[in-house]
C-alpha positions as CSV (number, residue, x, y, z in Angstrom):
1,M,65.6,-228.0,-6.1
2,M,68.6,-227.3,-8.4
3,P,69.1,-229.3,-11.6
4,H,70.8,-232.6,-11.2
5,N,73.4,-231.5,-13.8
6,F,74.6,-228.8,-11.4
7,R,76.2,-231.6,-9.4
8,K,78.6,-232.1,-12.3
9,T,79.9,-228.7,-12.8
10,F,82.7,-227.1,-10.8
11,V,85.1,-226.2,-13.6
12,L,87.5,-223.5,-12.7
13,V,89.9,-223.7,-15.6
14,A,90.1,-226.6,-18.1
15,V,93.1,-225.3,-20.2
16,V,95.2,-228.2,-19.0
17,A,92.9,-230.5,-21.0
18,A,93.7,-228.7,-24.2
19,L,97.3,-230.0,-24.0
20,S,96.0,-233.6,-24.1
21,T,93.1,-233.2,-26.7
22,G,94.7,-230.8,-29.1
23,C,93.7,-227.3,-30.3
24,K,90.3,-228.2,-31.7
25,Y,88.4,-227.1,-28.5
26,S,90.4,-223.9,-27.8
27,K,87.3,-221.7,-28.0
28,Q,85.5,-224.1,-25.6
29,Y,88.3,-223.9,-23.1
30,Q,88.2,-220.1,-23.2
31,Q,84.5,-220.2,-22.5
32,L,85.1,-222.6,-19.6
33,T,87.7,-220.3,-18.2
34,E,85.2,-217.5,-18.2
35,A,82.4,-219.6,-16.8
36,G,84.8,-221.0,-14.2
37,D,85.6,-217.4,-13.1
38,K,81.9,-216.6,-12.7
39,Y,81.3,-219.9,-10.9
40,T,84.1,-219.3,-8.4
41,T,82.6,-215.8,-7.8
42,A,79.2,-217.5,-7.2
43,V,80.7,-219.8,-4.6
44,D,82.1,-216.8,-2.9
45,E,78.7,-215.2,-2.8
46,L,77.3,-218.4,-1.3
47,L,79.8,-218.1,1.5
48,V,78.9,-214.5,2.1
49,K,75.2,-215.6,2.4
50,A,76.3,-218.3,4.9
51,G,77.9,-215.6,7.0
52,K,74.7,-213.6,7.0
53,L,72.7,-216.7,8.0
54,Q,75.0,-217.3,10.9
55,V,74.3,-213.8,12.3
56,E,70.6,-213.9,11.5
57,S,70.2,-217.1,13.4
58,T,72.1,-216.1,16.5
59,S,70.3,-212.7,16.5
60,E,67.0,-214.5,16.7
61,D,68.4,-216.7,19.5
62,I,69.5,-213.6,21.5
63,L,66.0,-212.1,21.1
64,S,64.3,-215.3,22.1
65,D,66.5,-215.7,25.2
66,D,66.0,-212.1,26.2
67,R,62.2,-212.6,26.2
68,I,62.6,-215.4,28.7
69,S,65.3,-213.7,30.9
70,N,66.9,-210.3,30.3
71,R,70.3,-210.8,28.7
72,T,73.5,-209.3,30.1
73,V,76.2,-207.6,28.2
74,Q,78.5,-210.5,29.0
75,Q,76.0,-213.0,27.6
76,Y,75.7,-210.9,24.4
77,I,79.5,-210.7,24.0
78,Q,79.8,-214.5,24.4
79,V,77.3,-215.1,21.5
80,S,79.1,-212.4,19.4
81,E,82.4,-214.1,19.9
82,Q,80.9,-217.3,18.5
83,D,79.7,-215.4,15.5
84,K,83.1,-214.0,15.0
85,E,84.6,-217.4,15.1
86,V,82.3,-218.8,12.5
87,L,82.6,-215.7,10.3
88,Q,86.4,-216.1,10.4
89,I,86.2,-219.7,9.3
90,I,83.9,-218.7,6.4
91,N,86.3,-216.0,5.4
92,D,89.2,-218.5,5.4
93,I,87.2,-220.8,3.1
94,R,86.6,-217.8,0.8
95,N,90.3,-217.1,0.7
96,H,91.0,-220.7,0.0
97,N,88.5,-220.7,-2.8
98,R,90.1,-217.6,-4.4
99,L,93.6,-219.1,-4.1
100,L,92.5,-222.2,-5.9
101,K,91.2,-220.1,-8.7
102,K,94.5,-218.2,-8.9
103,Y,96.4,-221.5,-9.0
104,F,94.5,-222.8,-12.0
105,Y,95.0,-219.5,-13.8
106,K,98.7,-219.7,-13.2
107,L,98.7,-223.2,-14.6
108,D,97.3,-221.6,-17.8
109,E,100.0,-219.0,-17.8
110,L,102.6,-221.7,-17.2
111,A,101.4,-223.6,-20.3
112,R,101.6,-220.5,-22.5
113,S,104.7,-218.8,-21.2
114,D,108.1,-218.9,-22.8
115,A,109.7,-217.6,-19.6
116,P,107.9,-219.4,-16.8
117,E,110.3,-218.5,-13.9
118,R,108.2,-215.7,-12.6
119,T,105.0,-217.7,-12.8
120,Q,106.6,-220.6,-11.0
121,Q,107.6,-218.3,-8.2
122,E,104.0,-217.0,-8.0
123,I,102.6,-220.5,-7.9
124,E,105.0,-221.3,-5.0
125,G,103.5,-218.4,-3.0
126,I,99.9,-219.4,-3.9
127,T,100.3,-223.0,-2.9
128,N,102.1,-222.1,0.3
129,N,99.2,-219.8,1.3
130,L,96.7,-222.5,0.3
131,Q,98.4,-225.0,2.7
132,K,98.6,-222.5,5.5
133,I,94.9,-221.7,5.3
134,S,93.9,-225.3,5.0
135,S,96.1,-226.3,7.9
136,H,94.3,-223.7,10.0
137,L,90.9,-224.8,8.8
138,Q,91.6,-228.3,10.0
139,T,92.0,-227.0,13.5
140,T,88.5,-225.4,13.6
141,R,85.1,-226.9,14.4
142,F,84.9,-228.0,10.7
143,S,88.0,-230.3,11.0
144,L,88.2,-233.0,8.4
145,N,87.1,-236.6,8.9
146,P,90.1,-238.8,9.8
147,G,91.7,-240.4,6.8
148,I,90.0,-238.3,4.2
149,L,93.3,-237.4,2.6
150,K,95.1,-240.7,2.9
151,G,93.8,-242.2,-0.3
152,I,94.9,-239.4,-2.5
153,G,97.7,-240.5,-4.9
154,H,99.7,-239.0,-7.8
155,L,98.4,-238.5,-11.3
156,A,99.6,-240.4,-14.4
157,I,100.4,-237.2,-16.3
158,H,99.7,-237.4,-20.1
159,S,102.8,-237.7,-22.3
160,K,101.7,-234.6,-24.3
161,I,102.0,-232.4,-21.3
162,N,105.7,-231.2,-21.1
163,G,108.0,-228.4,-20.1
164,A,107.4,-226.2,-17.0
165,L,103.7,-227.3,-16.8
166,R,104.7,-230.9,-16.5
167,E,107.3,-230.1,-13.9
168,E,104.7,-228.2,-11.8
169,L,102.1,-231.0,-12.1
170,E,104.7,-233.7,-11.1
171,K,105.7,-231.5,-8.2
172,R,102.3,-230.6,-6.8
173,D,99.6,-232.8,-8.3
174,R,98.9,-234.6,-5.0
175,T,99.0,-231.3,-3.1
176,I,96.3,-229.7,-5.3
177,L,94.1,-232.8,-5.2
178,Q,94.4,-232.5,-1.4
179,E,93.5,-228.8,-1.4
180,L,90.5,-229.5,-3.6
181,T,89.4,-232.3,-1.2
182,I,89.7,-229.9,1.8
183,Q,87.7,-227.2,0.1
184,Q,85.0,-229.8,-0.8
185,E,84.9,-231.1,2.8
186,M,84.7,-227.6,4.2
187,L,81.8,-226.6,2.0
188,G,80.0,-229.8,3.0
189,K,80.6,-229.3,6.7
190,L,79.5,-225.7,6.5
191,S,76.3,-226.8,4.8
192,E,75.6,-229.3,7.6
193,F,76.4,-226.8,10.3
194,M,74.0,-224.3,8.7
195,K,71.1,-226.7,8.5
196,N,70.5,-226.2,12.2
197,K,70.9,-222.5,11.9
198,V,68.1,-222.3,9.2
199,E,65.7,-224.2,11.4
200,R,66.4,-222.2,14.5
201,K,65.9,-219.0,12.6
202,R,62.6,-220.2,11.1
203,L,61.2,-221.3,14.5
204,A,62.3,-218.1,16.2
205,Q,60.8,-215.9,13.5
206,E,57.6,-217.9,13.5
207,Q,57.3,-217.3,17.2
208,R,58.1,-213.6,16.9
209,F,56.1,-212.6,13.8
210,V,53.3,-215.2,13.6
211,I,52.4,-216.8,16.9
212,R,52.9,-213.8,19.3
213,P,50.7,-211.4,17.3
214,L,48.1,-214.2,16.9
215,I,47.8,-215.0,20.6
216,N,47.9,-211.3,21.7
217,E,44.6,-210.1,23.0
218,V,44.7,-207.2,20.6
219,A,43.5,-208.2,17.2
220,I,46.0,-208.2,14.3
221,S,45.6,-204.9,12.5
222,D,47.5,-205.8,9.3
223,E,46.1,-209.2,8.4
224,E,47.5,-209.2,4.9
225,G,50.9,-208.3,6.3
226,W,50.7,-211.1,8.8
227,I,49.8,-213.6,6.0
228,Q,52.7,-212.4,3.8
229,R,55.2,-212.6,6.7
230,R,54.1,-216.1,7.6
231,N,54.5,-217.1,4.0
232,E,58.0,-215.7,3.8
233,I,59.0,-217.6,6.9
234,F,57.8,-220.9,5.5
235,V,59.6,-220.4,2.1
236,I,62.5,-222.8,2.0
237,D,65.9,-221.2,2.6
238,T,68.1,-222.5,-0.3
239,R,71.4,-221.3,1.1
240,V,72.2,-224.7,2.7
241,E,71.2,-226.6,-0.4
242,E,73.4,-224.4,-2.6
243,L,76.4,-225.0,-0.3
244,D,75.8,-228.7,-0.3
245,N,75.6,-228.7,-4.1
246,A,78.8,-226.7,-4.4
247,S,80.6,-229.3,-2.3
248,I,79.2,-232.2,-4.5
249,A,80.2,-230.2,-7.6
250,L,83.7,-229.7,-6.4
251,A,84.1,-233.5,-6.1
252,E,83.3,-233.7,-9.8
253,F,85.7,-231.0,-10.7
254,K,88.5,-233.1,-9.2
255,N,87.6,-235.8,-11.7
256,V,87.6,-233.3,-14.5
257,F,91.0,-232.0,-13.5
258,K,92.4,-235.6,-13.1
259,D,91.0,-236.7,-16.4
260,S,92.4,-233.6,-18.1
261,V,95.9,-234.1,-16.8
262,E,95.8,-237.8,-17.6
263,G,94.5,-237.2,-21.1
264,K,91.1,-238.9,-20.6
265,I,88.9,-235.8,-21.1
266,T,86.6,-235.6,-24.1
267,G,85.1,-232.6,-25.9
268,V,81.6,-233.8,-25.2
269,R,82.2,-233.9,-21.5
270,L,83.7,-230.4,-21.5
271,N,80.7,-229.1,-23.5
272,N,78.3,-230.7,-21.0
273,A,80.2,-229.1,-18.2
274,L,79.9,-225.7,-19.8
275,K,76.2,-226.1,-20.2
276,D,75.8,-227.1,-16.6
277,I,77.7,-224.0,-15.4
278,D,75.5,-221.8,-17.5
279,S,72.4,-223.4,-16.1
280,F,73.6,-222.9,-12.5
281,L,74.6,-219.3,-13.1
282,A,71.2,-218.5,-14.6
283,L,69.4,-220.2,-11.7
284,L,71.5,-218.2,-9.2
285,E,70.8,-214.9,-10.9
286,N,67.1,-215.6,-10.8
287,K,67.3,-216.3,-7.0
288,Q,69.3,-213.1,-6.5
289,Q,67.0,-210.8,-8.4
290,P,64.1,-210.8,-5.8
291,I,66.7,-210.2,-3.1
292,Q,68.1,-207.2,-5.0
293,E,64.6,-205.8,-5.6
294,E,63.8,-206.1,-1.8
295,I,67.1,-204.3,-0.9
296,S,66.2,-201.5,-3.4
297,N,62.7,-201.2,-2.1
298,N,64.0,-200.9,1.5
299,E,66.5,-198.2,0.5
300,N,63.7,-196.2,-1.2
301,N,61.4,-196.4,1.8
């Protein structure tokens, strides 16, 4: 299980908060910006792993069905088309995630720039693309629950935020809150969808690598290998949990963003968020290390 504090982390860029709390925490905001960049990259990696899980699960289904009745090319193509559909949705979520990161970096530029016209034009393009992708995502199998966006209102922008940044926030605060909500919902729905995939894959692999060799009249020659493979199959796949936690964490980021813009953020809360991000990244790196070692071993063999 991931630390409970991970649920309170998704901080992409908290520079906006500096405008309402002063320059005292400028170093902290720089750290948060760096951590936010790493975190967004981590979410992207989680989505890549979700795509791999989709293909792994359907591949096991194909093999299981083929053992019962020989599959045709047309049946294989039909399953592959379903894979392509889900992989395209995941890719769209990845692009949406990247555009959100770009948007918050542009807010930082807008706050620091003496000539914001170019940045304003870039933000216009980013948000247009965000809305195009999210509109398409809502037509997929992961469509939003009815009314999920209706309760989103405008922010009470803090009086210390002025100039081009204030103009941007007044223009698009509700839009960005909507896009954050859409991203949050998509991660949650993808997690829910993948739960079934994890179980189907586990059952199929248990049948293929554990049960079939066991009931075969020929004795298992590599008993240690059979035990190791059975253990690997029963190890909990954390990919779904990671996606679920990413969705929950994004909900908290919305609160961090809102409080930053409205001047309600505190240095203590930002410091806690930074610690939470560091904990999550360390945990993710530890999980990735065995995978990288396995890949390296396979390449050497």
